[in-house]
C-alpha distance (Angstrom), angle and dihedral (degrees) to the residues before:
residue distance angle dihedral
M1 . . .
D2 3.79 . .
Y3 3.79 120.7 .
T4 3.78 133.1 -154.8
L5 3.78 138.1 -176.7
L6 3.79 117.0 -92.4
G7 3.78 100.3 -118.4
R8 3.79 114.0 -65.3
T9 3.81 93.3 -17.9
G10 3.78 129.0 99.2
L11 3.81 91.1 -122.4
R12 3.80 113.9 119.7
V13 3.79 118.6 -147.4
S14 3.80 133.8 176.7
R15 3.82 118.2 -98.4
L16 3.80 89.1 -116.0
C17 3.80 122.0 54.5
L18 3.79 118.3 -151.2
G19 3.79 108.8 -128.5
T20 3.80 114.0 -154.6
M21 3.81 103.0 -170.2
N22 3.82 90.6 114.9
F23 3.81 92.4 56.0
G24 3.78 105.6 109.9
P25 3.82 103.2 2.7
T26 3.84 97.4 59.0
T27 3.82 105.2 -1.4
D28 3.81 118.9 57.0
E29 3.79 123.1 -134.5
K30 3.81 95.4 -101.1
T31 3.81 93.0 53.3
S32 3.81 91.0 42.2
F33 3.81 89.1 56.1
K34 3.81 90.4 50.8
I35 3.80 91.9 50.1
M36 3.82 92.4 50.0
D37 3.81 91.7 46.6
K38 3.80 90.8 49.8
A39 3.80 90.7 47.2
L40 3.81 89.0 57.0
D41 3.81 89.9 47.8
H42 3.82 88.2 55.3
G43 3.81 91.2 49.1
I44 3.80 96.2 -108.6
N45 3.80 104.1 151.5
F46 3.83 99.9 166.5
F47 3.83 116.2 88.7
D48 3.80 124.0 178.5
T49 3.80 127.9 -162.3
A50 3.82 140.1 143.5
N51 3.77 137.0 -137.3
V52 3.82 90.4 -116.5
Y53 3.82 98.0 51.5
G54 3.79 117.7 108.8
N55 3.80 97.3 26.5
F56 3.80 93.9 -43.5
G57 3.79 106.1 -44.6
G58 3.79 105.4 2.9
T59 3.79 96.1 106.1
E60 3.80 94.1 48.6
T61 3.81 87.9 50.0
I62 3.82 91.3 54.9
I63 3.81 91.0 50.0
G64 3.80 89.9 48.4
Q65 3.80 90.8 52.9
W66 3.79 88.8 50.7
F67 3.81 91.1 51.1
S68 3.82 89.3 51.1
K69 3.81 89.9 63.5
G70 3.80 87.9 76.0
G71 3.78 124.6 -149.4
S72 3.83 91.4 132.7
R73 3.79 89.0 -72.9
R74 3.79 93.6 146.9
E75 3.79 94.4 44.9
K76 3.81 92.1 53.3
I77 3.79 94.9 51.7
V78 3.78 132.4 83.7
L79 3.78 96.3 -148.6
A80 3.79 120.9 -155.5
T81 3.78 124.5 -175.4
K82 3.80 135.0 161.1
V83 3.78 143.9 -125.0
Y84 3.81 131.3 -156.7
G85 3.80 110.1 78.9
G86 3.75 112.4 57.9
S87 3.74 151.0 145.6
A88 3.80 91.9 -30.8
D89 3.78 85.6 75.5
G90 3.77 92.8 60.2
W91 3.82 111.1 -75.5
Y92 3.81 92.5 120.3
G93 3.79 116.6 33.0
W94 3.80 93.3 -142.4
A95 3.78 91.5 51.3
K96 3.78 99.1 54.0
D97 3.81 108.9 127.5
W98 3.82 88.8 -5.6
P99 3.84 115.9 140.0
N100 3.82 123.4 -107.7
T101 3.81 94.8 25.3
S102 3.80 96.2 107.5
K103 3.82 141.7 32.2
L104 3.82 124.2 37.9
S105 3.78 110.5 -55.7
A106 3.80 112.7 137.5
K107 3.80 88.1 -113.1
H108 3.79 93.5 56.0
I109 3.81 96.4 40.3
I110 3.80 92.1 55.8
S111 3.80 96.7 41.1
A112 3.82 92.4 45.1
C113 3.79 90.5 50.5
N114 3.79 91.3 52.7
E115 3.81 90.6 48.5
S116 3.81 91.3 50.5
L117 3.81 91.8 48.3
R118 3.80 90.0 52.8
R119 3.80 94.1 49.5
L120 3.80 92.9 43.2
Q121 3.83 91.5 48.4
T122 3.79 91.8 -134.4
D123 3.80 137.6 116.1
Y124 3.79 96.8 -134.5
I125 3.80 145.5 24.9
D126 3.79 116.4 -138.0
L127 3.81 96.7 -155.0
Y128 3.80 119.8 19.9
Q129 3.80 109.3 -167.7
M130 3.78 129.2 -164.1
H131 3.81 101.9 -131.1
H132 3.80 94.4 -151.8
I133 3.77 140.4 -2.2
D134 3.82 115.9 -86.5
R135 3.79 108.4 -148.7
D136 3.80 92.9 -172.3
T137 3.80 99.8 57.3
P138 3.85 120.8 72.5
W139 3.77 117.8 -126.2
E140 3.80 91.2 -122.1
E141 3.80 89.0 64.3
I142 3.79 94.2 44.4
W143 3.80 93.4 49.3
Q144 3.79 92.3 45.9
A145 3.80 90.0 55.9
M146 3.81 92.2 46.9
E147 3.81 90.9 47.8
I148 3.81 89.7 54.5
L149 3.82 91.4 51.8
V150 3.81 91.9 47.4
A151 3.82 91.2 48.3
Q152 3.81 89.2 51.0
G153 3.80 91.0 51.2
K154 3.79 92.4 -119.3
V155 3.82 94.1 115.2
L156 3.81 127.7 32.5
Y157 3.82 103.5 -177.5
V158 3.81 135.1 13.0
G159 3.78 125.6 -139.9
S160 3.79 139.8 171.7
S161 3.77 136.4 -132.7
N162 3.81 130.9 -157.5
F163 3.82 92.3 4.8
A164 3.79 125.0 151.5
G165 3.79 117.8 -123.4
W166 3.79 92.6 -105.3
H167 3.82 90.7 51.3
I168 3.81 89.5 57.0
A169 3.81 91.5 47.7
Q170 3.80 92.8 47.0
A171 3.81 93.1 47.6
N172 3.79 94.5 49.5
E173 3.80 95.9 43.4
I174 3.80 89.6 55.1
S175 3.82 92.3 44.6
K176 3.82 89.3 54.0
K177 3.79 90.2 58.1
R178 3.81 88.1 54.0
N179 3.83 92.2 49.0
F180 3.80 88.1 -119.0
L181 3.81 125.6 139.3
G182 3.80 92.3 -122.8
L183 3.79 125.5 -170.5
V184 3.80 115.3 -2.0
S185 3.82 99.0 175.9
E186 3.79 144.0 21.8
Q187 3.80 125.7 -152.5
S188 3.81 114.5 -157.3
L189 3.78 142.7 157.5
Y190 3.80 107.3 -87.9
N191 3.78 132.4 156.0
L192 3.80 139.6 124.6
S193 3.79 92.6 -78.6
Q194 3.82 95.3 44.1
R195 3.80 113.0 45.3
S196 3.81 103.7 148.5
V197 3.83 92.0 118.4
E198 3.80 87.5 71.8
L199 3.80 88.4 75.0
E200 3.80 100.6 64.2
V201 3.82 114.4 -24.7
L202 3.80 97.7 65.0
P203 3.84 94.2 44.5
C204 3.81 89.2 48.2
C205 3.81 91.8 50.5
K206 3.79 90.1 50.5
E207 3.81 92.3 48.6
Y208 3.81 95.1 48.5
G209 3.80 96.5 37.7
L210 3.80 98.1 -113.3
G211 3.76 122.8 157.7
F212 3.80 110.9 -124.3
I213 3.80 120.0 -137.5
P214 3.82 115.0 -172.6
W215 3.78 117.6 -149.5
S216 3.82 123.6 -157.8
P217 3.82 92.5 23.0
L218 3.81 89.5 171.4
A219 3.82 94.8 47.1
G220 3.78 93.3 -113.3
G221 3.80 91.6 -43.5
M222 3.80 95.0 -52.7
L223 3.82 93.9 113.4
G224 3.78 91.9 48.1
G225 3.79 97.5 49.9
Q226 3.76 134.1 99.7
P227 3.83 123.2 -91.0
S228 3.78 109.6 -53.7
N229 3.81 94.0 -113.6
N230 3.81 88.8 64.0
K231 3.81 108.5 94.8
K232 3.81 92.4 -152.0
S233 3.80 89.9 63.3
R234 3.80 90.4 63.0
R235 3.79 93.4 69.3
K236 3.79 92.6 82.2
A237 3.79 97.1 49.4
S238 3.74 134.9 23.3
A239 3.77 117.7 -87.2
D240 3.80 92.8 -118.7
R241 3.81 91.5 59.1
Y242 3.77 90.4 53.2
E243 3.78 90.3 48.1
K244 3.81 91.2 50.2
F245 3.80 92.9 53.0
N246 3.81 96.7 29.2
D247 3.81 98.1 123.1
Q248 3.80 93.7 41.4
L249 3.78 92.4 48.9
D250 3.78 92.7 51.2
K251 3.81 89.9 52.8
Y252 3.78 91.5 44.1
F253 3.80 94.4 51.8
S254 3.79 89.1 46.9
I255 3.82 91.0 53.2
S256 3.80 92.0 49.4
K257 3.79 89.9 51.8
E258 3.80 91.1 48.3
Y259 3.81 90.8 53.9
S260 3.83 93.7 41.9
I261 3.78 96.4 -120.9
E262 3.78 129.1 119.3
P263 3.83 115.1 -108.4
A264 3.82 93.5 -117.2
Q265 3.79 91.8 51.0
L266 3.78 91.4 47.6
S267 3.81 91.7 52.9
L268 3.80 90.9 53.1
A269 3.81 93.2 44.2
W270 3.82 90.1 52.4
L271 3.80 90.5 54.7
L272 3.80 92.9 45.6
H273 3.80 93.0 54.3
N274 3.83 88.9 65.8
P275 3.83 107.6 91.7
V276 3.82 91.8 -146.9
V277 3.82 91.8 59.6
T278 3.79 114.4 92.4
A279 3.80 103.3 -177.9
P280 3.81 132.0 -22.3
I281 3.79 114.1 -133.4
I282 3.78 112.0 -116.2
G283 3.80 119.1 -163.3
P284 3.80 107.3 -162.8
R285 3.78 117.6 -176.5
T286 3.80 91.5 -166.5
V287 3.80 137.9 32.2
E288 3.81 88.8 -115.2
Q289 3.80 91.8 58.9
L290 3.80 89.3 50.6
D291 3.80 92.0 51.6
E292 3.80 92.0 50.4
S293 3.82 92.2 53.5
L294 3.81 92.9 62.8
I295 3.80 92.8 72.4
S296 3.81 90.3 70.3
V297 3.82 93.5 64.2
D298 3.80 95.1 66.1
Y299 3.79 98.2 32.0
N300 3.80 114.5 122.4
M301 3.79 110.9 -134.3
E302 3.80 106.8 -146.8
E303 3.78 117.3 -147.6
N304 3.81 91.4 -120.2
L305 3.81 89.7 54.9
I306 3.81 92.5 48.8
N307 3.80 90.5 50.4
A308 3.79 91.4 48.2
L309 3.81 91.2 52.1
D310 3.81 90.8 48.6
K311 3.80 89.4 55.9
I312 3.80 91.9 51.1
W313 3.81 95.7 40.3
P314 3.81 106.2 25.5
G315 3.78 115.9 -165.1
P316 3.81 126.7 -141.3
G317 3.79 91.1 -82.2
G318 3.78 100.2 -92.3
P319 3.80 131.2 -63.1
S320 3.78 123.5 -19.1
P321 2.96 138.4 -69.1
E322 3.80 91.6 22.6
A323 3.80 89.9 54.8
Y324 3.77 92.4 65.1
A325 3.80 107.6 13.6
W326 3.79 137.2 49.6
């Protein structure tokens, strides 16, 4: 496994990040344990989860049970989880529809962190990510809460998810005034069929030294399926999505066959060739799917292949404003 620095930090993470959203809802605890064990065997040290995964807390609980098995599991892992949604959405019965149990108030950030630590059976979170922007809470309040958690040793680094470029800039400019490290990573939707982050988010991450962590690298499984005229391939994405991208998918699957690489592996390799990308999040439901993902890390993306993919899946034309203005 190759490793890289997470943005401008000295923290080294694997080039693939193990996403755990399937743990609980579609992958039982026993299989989840096997996947995490195999990830360690492959050298994957970067695990991503969220407090809302697994019916609001179930996934973190599974990871915590895995940590409790010992063997330095926790010490080997760079653990990332998220805060925004919370118990107001149903994790605690008493808290349903109760105020201050979601979003990014200082009260919720600190209480949600403590809840995550309890479920994860750990004393600290390596990367604590804001799952969404909160337009109601001032950055001074958010950073004060994060500074408290860092001072207590409960959080080491802070990241964002689903932020616009200007949100990242605003957050880090205010953190500078507080002499705080600020955001060190951004997690956004990015894959061959969805490239809008190339306009402003990726350039902003590069400018501010944020690691970039793409989620849904296979577009919900669409880019890892079989040719679109195969009915079995439609199980992982709705039929209308396949119809929308039917011609592109046929060309894409043909290109992957020409270059002797599976479509899912090609999608990951394309992301990894971008120097701004730190680690795409893979969400294997089986150990076999995890094993297959590893091929993408060492795959050499030829220039002709990159150009061919750009023709099939054209991006927005580069960063803004050049992409849409002279």
